[in-house]
C-alpha positions as CSV (number, residue, x, y, z in Angstrom):
1,M,195.3,-74.7,53.1
2,H,192.4,-76.3,51.4
3,K,193.6,-78.5,48.3
4,E,191.5,-76.5,45.9
5,C,192.9,-73.1,46.9
6,R,196.5,-74.5,47.2
7,R,196.3,-75.8,43.5
8,F,194.6,-72.7,42.3
9,V,197.4,-70.6,43.9
10,M,200.2,-72.7,42.2
11,L,198.6,-72.5,38.8
12,G,197.8,-68.7,39.1
13,I,200.6,-67.0,40.9
14,F,202.9,-66.9,38.1
15,F,200.7,-65.0,35.8
16,A,198.9,-62.7,38.2
17,G,201.3,-60.0,37.5
18,A,202.0,-60.7,33.9
19,L,199.5,-58.1,32.2
20,P,201.2,-55.3,30.3
21,G,199.7,-51.6,30.8
22,T,197.4,-50.0,28.4
23,D,196.9,-46.3,27.5
24,G,193.7,-44.3,27.7
25,A,193.1,-44.6,24.0
26,Q,193.1,-48.6,24.2
27,A,190.8,-48.2,27.2
28,Q,188.2,-46.5,25.1
29,G,188.2,-49.7,23.0
30,S,185.8,-50.9,20.5
31,Q,182.1,-51.8,21.2
32,R,182.3,-54.8,19.1
33,P,182.5,-58.3,20.5
34,I,186.0,-59.7,20.9
35,I,186.8,-63.2,20.0
36,I,189.2,-65.0,22.3
37,D,189.1,-68.2,20.4
38,N,186.5,-70.1,18.4
39,F,189.0,-72.6,17.5
40,E,188.2,-72.4,13.7
41,S,192.0,-71.4,12.9
42,Y,193.3,-74.8,13.8
43,T,193.4,-78.2,12.1
44,A,191.4,-80.8,13.6
45,G,193.5,-83.3,15.9
46,V,195.8,-80.7,17.2
47,Q,196.3,-79.0,20.6
48,P,194.9,-75.3,20.6
49,Y,198.6,-74.2,20.5
50,H,197.7,-70.4,20.9
51,W,197.2,-71.3,24.6
52,K,199.7,-72.1,27.2
53,R,199.9,-75.1,29.5
54,P,200.6,-74.4,33.3
55,H,203.4,-76.4,34.6
56,K,202.1,-78.5,37.4
57,R,205.1,-78.3,39.7
58,S,206.7,-75.0,38.9
59,R,205.6,-71.3,38.4
60,S,205.9,-71.4,34.7
61,L,203.7,-71.4,31.4
62,L,204.7,-73.9,28.7
63,D,203.9,-73.7,24.9
64,L,201.5,-76.2,23.6
65,E,203.1,-78.3,20.7
66,P,200.3,-78.9,17.9
67,A,200.6,-82.7,18.6
68,L,198.9,-84.2,21.5
69,E,201.3,-85.2,24.2
70,R,199.1,-87.6,26.3
71,D,196.0,-89.7,26.0
72,D,194.6,-89.4,29.6
73,D,194.4,-85.6,30.0
74,Y,194.5,-83.4,26.8
75,F,192.8,-80.4,25.0
76,E,192.1,-81.4,21.5
77,V,190.7,-79.5,18.6
78,V,187.9,-81.5,16.9
79,S,185.6,-80.9,14.0
80,D,182.0,-81.3,15.0
81,A,178.9,-80.7,12.9
82,G,180.9,-78.4,10.5
83,N,182.5,-76.3,13.5
84,K,185.9,-76.5,15.3
85,R,185.7,-77.0,18.9
86,V,188.1,-77.9,21.7
87,R,187.6,-81.1,23.6
88,A,188.9,-81.3,27.3
89,Y,189.3,-85.1,28.4
90,T,190.7,-86.2,31.6
91,K,190.8,-89.7,33.3
92,N,191.9,-89.5,36.8
93,E,193.9,-86.4,36.0
94,S,193.6,-82.7,35.7
95,V,194.4,-80.6,32.6
96,Q,194.5,-76.8,32.0
97,I,195.2,-74.2,29.4
98,V,195.8,-70.5,29.8
99,R,195.4,-67.5,27.5
100,L,197.0,-64.3,29.0
101,N,195.4,-61.1,28.4
102,G,197.4,-59.2,25.6
103,D,198.2,-62.5,23.9
104,G,196.1,-62.1,20.8
105,Y,193.2,-60.3,22.6
106,R,192.9,-57.3,24.9
107,W,190.4,-57.4,27.6
108,D,189.4,-54.1,29.4
109,L,186.4,-54.5,31.7
110,R,185.4,-50.8,31.2
111,T,184.5,-51.6,27.7
112,H,183.7,-55.4,27.9
113,P,182.3,-56.3,31.1
114,R,180.7,-59.4,29.8
115,L,181.9,-62.9,28.9
116,T,180.4,-65.7,27.0
117,W,181.1,-69.2,25.8
118,A,179.6,-72.5,24.9
119,W,180.2,-75.8,26.4
120,R,178.7,-79.4,26.3
121,A,179.5,-82.1,28.9
122,M,179.5,-85.6,27.5
123,Q,180.6,-87.1,30.8
124,L,181.5,-85.7,34.2
125,P,183.2,-87.2,37.0
126,R,180.7,-89.3,39.1
127,G,179.6,-87.7,42.4
128,A,182.1,-84.8,42.1
129,R,181.1,-81.5,44.0
130,E,183.0,-78.2,44.3
131,D,182.1,-77.4,47.9
132,G,184.2,-79.9,49.6
133,E,187.7,-81.5,49.7
134,Q,187.1,-85.3,49.2
135,Y,185.3,-85.1,46.0
136,N,186.3,-81.6,44.5
137,D,186.6,-82.4,40.9
138,T,185.2,-80.2,38.2
139,G,184.4,-81.8,34.6
140,A,184.7,-78.4,33.1
141,A,185.6,-74.7,34.5
142,L,186.5,-71.4,33.0
143,Y,188.6,-69.3,35.2
144,V,189.1,-65.5,35.1
145,T,192.1,-64.5,37.0
146,F,192.7,-60.9,38.1
147,G,195.4,-59.1,40.4
148,K,196.7,-60.3,43.7
149,D,195.4,-59.9,47.1
150,W,197.3,-58.5,50.1
151,L,198.9,-61.9,50.6
152,G,200.2,-62.1,47.1
153,R,197.6,-64.6,46.0
154,P,195.8,-64.1,42.7
155,R,192.1,-63.6,43.0
156,S,190.0,-65.5,40.6
157,I,186.6,-66.5,39.7
158,K,185.9,-70.1,38.6
159,Y,182.8,-70.8,36.6
160,T,182.1,-74.5,36.7
161,Y,180.1,-77.2,35.0
162,S,179.3,-79.2,38.1
163,S,178.6,-82.8,38.2
164,T,176.0,-82.6,41.1
165,L,175.5,-79.1,42.4
166,P,172.7,-76.9,41.3
167,V,173.3,-73.8,39.2
168,G,173.8,-70.8,41.4
169,T,175.8,-72.7,44.0
170,T,178.9,-70.7,45.3
171,A,182.0,-71.8,47.2
172,K,184.9,-69.9,48.4
173,F,188.6,-71.1,48.9
174,G,190.7,-68.3,50.0
175,P,191.1,-65.8,47.1
176,L,189.1,-68.1,44.7
177,W,185.5,-68.1,44.3
178,V,183.4,-70.9,42.6
179,I,180.2,-70.3,40.8
180,V,178.3,-73.2,39.4
181,V,176.9,-71.9,36.1
182,A,175.8,-75.4,34.5
183,S,175.0,-78.7,36.2
184,G,175.0,-82.3,35.2
185,A,171.9,-82.6,37.4
186,D,170.2,-80.8,34.5
187,G,171.3,-83.4,31.9
188,L,174.3,-84.1,29.7
189,G,175.0,-84.0,25.9
190,D,173.6,-80.6,25.0
191,W,175.3,-77.4,24.2
192,V,174.8,-74.8,26.8
193,R,175.5,-71.1,26.3
194,I,176.8,-69.3,29.3
195,E,177.0,-65.4,29.5
196,R,178.2,-63.7,32.7
197,N,178.7,-60.0,33.6
198,V,182.2,-60.5,35.1
199,V,182.2,-57.0,36.6
200,A,178.8,-57.7,38.6
201,D,180.2,-61.1,39.7
202,Y,183.4,-59.6,40.9
203,E,181.8,-56.9,42.9
204,R,179.2,-59.2,44.5
205,L,181.9,-61.7,45.4
206,F,184.7,-59.7,46.5
207,D,182.8,-56.6,47.6
208,R,185.0,-54.3,45.7
209,N,185.4,-52.9,42.1
210,P,187.6,-55.2,40.0
211,P,190.9,-54.1,38.3
212,D,190.2,-52.7,34.7
213,E,192.0,-55.7,33.1
214,P,191.9,-59.2,34.2
215,V,195.1,-61.2,33.7
216,S,194.0,-64.4,32.1
217,I,191.4,-66.8,31.1
218,M,192.0,-70.6,32.0
219,L,190.1,-73.6,30.6
220,W,190.1,-76.4,33.2
221,G,188.9,-80.0,33.7
222,D,189.8,-82.5,36.4
223,S,188.6,-85.9,37.6
224,D,191.6,-86.8,39.9
225,N,189.9,-86.7,43.2
226,T,187.1,-89.0,42.3
227,G,189.3,-91.2,39.9
228,G,186.6,-90.7,37.3
229,I,186.5,-89.3,33.7
230,S,185.4,-85.9,32.4
231,D,184.8,-85.3,28.5
232,V,183.6,-81.7,27.9
233,Y,183.7,-79.5,24.7
234,F,184.3,-75.7,24.7
235,D,183.6,-73.1,22.0
236,D,183.1,-69.6,20.9
237,I,184.8,-67.8,24.0
238,E,184.0,-64.0,23.4
239,L,184.1,-60.8,25.3
240,L,181.0,-58.5,24.9
241,P,180.4,-54.8,25.6
242,A,177.8,-53.6,28.2
243,R,174.2,-53.9,27.2
244,S,172.7,-50.8,25.8
245,G,171.4,-48.7,28.7
246,S,173.3,-50.4,31.4
């Protein structure tokens, strides 16, 4: 199994069946945006403790303590230009945090098919690219995980800020699809707003309708294959209703 797929399966399989059911009234939902996290509720200098940390060797999710635990791979809330952001930093390492659907938010694709967030890359692992084995690092990524395939592996879409690959590049590793939605080839240091219609992406990539409710969202950064550094900020992760008339 390809390393990227193997690591994804280990991180994703334990929460692929964790989503509780919803009734018809919940499925109708509100047509207002749903904020997953804008990081304003935290104090600068802490970990974003409403999220969980996947254990890298077991199929479990661990609570994040407010205090930082390591200095070479971490997510830290920072104050920047009057706003709170979360900084993902890795040095020859990988780091991930997960927010399960139902843990502080409810995501139903029938009412909120669109996902938006902002990110800013200050440094990405040099020479990294998501379409191969040797240099497969992603300075920043946002995963959406769905239900399992017939082999019990979680399906997921990984939206990436690639070091080198152009926007629009896709790659497939088993039940994991990668879409490059921002690229270091276009420059670093600026905030980039991303908006994706997750339903349309899922239908195009998996050639089927998605489940009504994704399982989780995961923020990701890694630089362990290249031995480099990634330093990226995330902010304003929100779910949006369908556009009027669509």
